[in-house]
C-alpha positions in Angstrom: 12.5 18.8 24.3 12.7 20.9 21.2 12.1 19.1 17.9 11.9 19.9 14.2 9.6 18.2 11.7 11.2 17.8 8.2 10.4 15.8 5.1 12.2 14.7 1.9 9.7 13.8 -0.9 7.0 13.3 1.8 9.2 10.9 3.8 8.8 12.7 7.1 10.7 12.4 10.4 10.9 14.2 13.7 14.4 15.5 14.2 16.1 16.3 17.5 19.3 18.5 17.6 21.5 16.6 20.1 24.1 19.3 19.7 21.9 21.4 22.0 19.4 18.8 23.5 20.5 15.8 25.6 20.3 12.5 23.7 17.0 10.8 24.8 17.6 7.9 27.3 15.0 5.7 25.5 15.0 6.8 21.9 13.1 3.7 20.8 10.2 4.5 23.1 10.3 8.1 22.1 10.2 7.2 18.5 7.0 5.1 19.0 5.3 7.9 20.9 6.3 10.9 18.9 5.7 9.2 15.5 2.0 8.4 16.3 -0.1 10.4 13.8 -3.0 10.6 16.3 -1.4 11.1 19.7 2.1 12.3 18.8 3.7 14.7 16.3 3.2 12.2 13.5 6.0 10.9 11.3 7.7 7.9 9.7 10.1 7.9 12.6 12.7 9.8 14.8 16.1 11.0 13.7 18.7 12.2 16.2 21.3 14.7 14.9 24.4 14.1 17.1 28.0 15.3 17.3 30.5 13.0 15.7 34.2 12.4 16.3 34.7 11.5 12.6 32.3 13.7 10.6 30.4 17.0 10.7 27.5 15.2 12.4 26.1 11.8 13.2 22.6 10.5 12.3 20.7 7.9 14.3 17.4 6.8 12.8 14.5 5.0 14.5 11.5 3.7 12.7 7.9 4.4 13.8 7.9 1.1 15.6 11.0 2.0 17.7 13.4 -0.2 15.8 16.7 1.4 14.9 17.7 1.4 11.2 21.1 1.8 9.6 20.3 4.4 7.0 17.6 6.6 5.4 18.3 8.4 2.1 15.6 11.0 2.6 16.4 11.4 6.2 20.1 12.1 5.7 19.3 14.9 3.2 17.2 16.6 5.8 20.0 16.1 8.4 22.4 17.9 6.0 19.9 20.7 5.5 19.4 21.1 9.2 23.2 21.1 9.9 23.7 23.8 7.3 20.6 26.0 7.9 21.0 26.0 11.6 24.7 26.9 11.6 26.1 23.6 13.0 28.4 23.5 10.0 28.4 26.1 7.2 30.1 23.9 4.4 28.1 23.1 1.3 29.8 19.7 1.2 29.1 17.8 4.4 30.2 14.4 5.8 27.5 12.7 7.9 28.2 9.6 10.0 25.5 6.8 9.7 25.1 3.1 10.4 26.2 2.7 6.8 29.5 4.6 7.4 30.4 8.2 6.6 28.5 9.6 3.6 29.3 12.8 1.6 26.5 15.2 0.7 26.5 18.2 -1.6 24.0 20.9 -1.0 22.3 23.2 -3.5 22.0 26.5 -1.6 19.8 29.5 -2.4 19.3 32.5 -0.2 21.3 31.0 2.6 19.2 27.8 2.8 19.8 24.3 1.4 17.1 23.5 -1.1 18.2 20.1 -2.6 20.8 17.7 -1.6 22.9 15.1 -3.5 24.1 12.1 -1.5 26.8 9.7 -2.4 25.2 6.6 -1.0 28.2 4.4 -1.6 28.3 1.1 -3.3 25.3 -1.3 -3.1 25.8 -4.5 -1.2 24.9 -7.5 -3.3 26.3 -10.4 -1.4 23.3 -12.4 0.0 24.7 -13.0 3.4 25.4 -9.2 3.9 22.0 -8.0 2.7 20.9 -10.3 4.5 18.8 -12.9 2.6 18.7 -16.6 2.2 17.3 -16.5 -1.3 19.4 -18.2 -4.0 21.8 -16.4 -6.3 24.8 -14.1 -5.9 23.7 -11.5 -6.7 20.0 -12.3 -6.0 18.5 -11.2 -9.3 15.0 -12.4 -10.6 14.8 -14.9 -7.8 11.5 -16.6 -7.0 9.8 -15.7 -3.6 6.5 -17.4 -2.7 4.2 -15.3 -0.6 0.6 -15.9 0.6 -1.7 -13.1 -0.4 -4.6 -11.8 1.7 -6.9 -14.5 0.4 -4.4 -17.2 1.4 -3.4 -18.0 -2.2 0.3 -18.5 -2.9 1.8 -15.9 -5.2 5.3 -16.3 -6.6 7.2 -13.0 -6.9 10.2 -12.4 -9.1 12.5 -10.4 -6.8 15.9 -8.7 -6.8 17.6 -8.0 -3.5 20.0 -5.1 -2.7 21.3 -3.5 0.5 22.1 0.2 0.7 23.2 -0.3 4.3 19.6 -1.5 4.9 17.9 -4.5 3.1 15.6 -4.1 0.1 13.5 -6.6 -1.9 12.4 -5.2 -5.3 9.5 -6.6 -7.3 8.8 -5.2 -10.8 5.1 -5.2 -11.6 2.9 -4.4 -14.6 0.8 -2.0 -12.6 1.1 -0.6 -9.1 -1.8 -1.2 -6.7 -2.8 -1.3 -3.1 -2.9 -5.1 -3.4 0.8 -5.2 -4.0 1.9 -2.7 -1.5 -0.5 -3.1 1.4 -1.4 -6.7 0.8 1.9 -8.3 -0.2 4.4 -5.7 1.2 3.8 -6.4 4.8 4.3 -10.2 4.1 7.5 -9.6 2.3 8.8 -7.5 5.2 8.5 -10.4 7.6 9.3 -13.4 5.3 11.8 -15.8 6.8 14.1 -15.4 3.9 15.0 -12.0 5.4 16.4 -12.6 8.9 16.5 -8.9 9.7 13.2 -8.1 7.9 13.3 -6.1 4.7 12.0 -3.1 2.9 9.7 -4.1 0.0 9.6 -2.0 -3.2 7.1 -2.4 -6.0 8.1 -0.9 -9.3 6.4 -0.1 -12.6 8.8 0.6 -15.4 7.7 3.6 -17.6 10.8 3.6 -19.8 14.4 2.7 -19.5 15.1 6.0 -17.7 11.9 6.5 -15.7 10.0 4.4 -13.1 7.1 4.7 -10.7 7.4 3.0 -7.3 5.8 2.5 -3.9 7.5 1.2 -0.8 6.4 -0.8 2.3 9.1 0.2 4.8 10.4 -2.1 7.4 9.1 -0.9 10.8 7.0 2.0 9.4 4.5 0.5 6.8 3.9 2.4 3.5 5.7 5.7 3.3 5.5 8.4 0.7 9.1 7.9 -0.3 12.2 5.9 0.5 15.6 7.2 -0.6 17.5 4.0 0.0 14.7 2.1 -1.6 14.9 4.3 -4.7 18.7 3.7 -4.8 18.1 -0.1 -4.5 15.5 0.1 -7.4 18.1 1.9 -9.6 20.6 -0.9 -9.0 18.0 -3.7 -9.4 16.7 -2.2 -12.6 20.2 -2.1 -14.1 21.1 -5.6 -12.8 18.0 -7.1 -14.3 18.3 -5.3 -17.6 15.0 -3.3 -17.2 16.5 0.2 -16.9 19.6 2.3 -17.5 21.9 3.2 -14.6 20.5 6.7 -14.4 16.8 7.1 -13.7 14.1 9.4 -12.5 11.9 7.8 -9.8 8.3 8.9 -9.2 7.1 8.2 -5.7 3.8 9.3 -4.0 5.7 12.1 -2.2 7.7 13.4 -5.1 10.5 12.7 -7.5 14.0 11.5 -6.8 17.0 11.3 -9.2 19.2 8.2 -9.1 22.5 7.4 -10.8 24.5 4.2 -10.3 27.8 5.6 -11.5 30.6 3.7 -13.3 32.7 3.8 -10.1 30.0 1.7 -8.4 28.6 4.4 -6.2 24.9 5.3 -6.2 24.0 9.0 -6.1 20.6 10.2 -4.8 19.4 13.8 -5.4 16.2 15.2 -4.0 14.5 17.9 -1.9 14.8 18.6 1.8 12.2 20.7 3.5 11.7 22.0 7.1 8.0 21.9 8.0 7.8 23.2 11.6 9.3 23.1 15.1 7.8 22.6 18.5 8.2 21.4 22.0 7.6 17.8 23.1 6.0 17.9 26.6 7.3 14.6 27.8 
């Protein structure tokens, strides 16, 4: 099976072109094996680029633990780059089918290759039952969430919850640290207030237009970037009065530009990079 490794702001996935390769019979098992950073290719997950009856291509995304996710903001930018660069569709505006629906992507092209991609991520989902979460409030803004830290002490977080097609729980902190992300993040992911688990974002506000963030991703652990997470942070910052609706987000893997436009749609702009290709022996 031929594969291509790609990354957007360090959020890396193994991509399979299912226009030319058969769709794997057990993509969840393949995702677990191929994502292993010691015995596999190494990635945050597996993304299948498939034909679509409704759009230019369809994206199916599997986390490193094999669970299928609805959407990935960094992943879909790389899908668009692959579709354009590899001649599947030569348009600089593409429509990609996802678990969130069909999204529109605009490519910044230089020398015949897509360099950066802007994604219309659609409107955020704020209704608690649709995120889903059982935390109080509609929307869930600055709600209290009690979590036991690694030492067993109870810590009460002030959280805002947003879905961008997948669920996010955002905590604004004074200073980012491993204690937040690695210690608390994994506990937030599996907290019973989130029946489908949740992505946990921890955010330090630098100014009203600039933030720094780290993410504990559902099914993958900490990743260098999360596009849907950055979009959710943009919405959460505006809802809670901490930031403007247009921000620059600094993540460990690079920077992403976010804009929660007046029409309600969130726009995400960032890089998409092809790293290498190879053959998977199994």
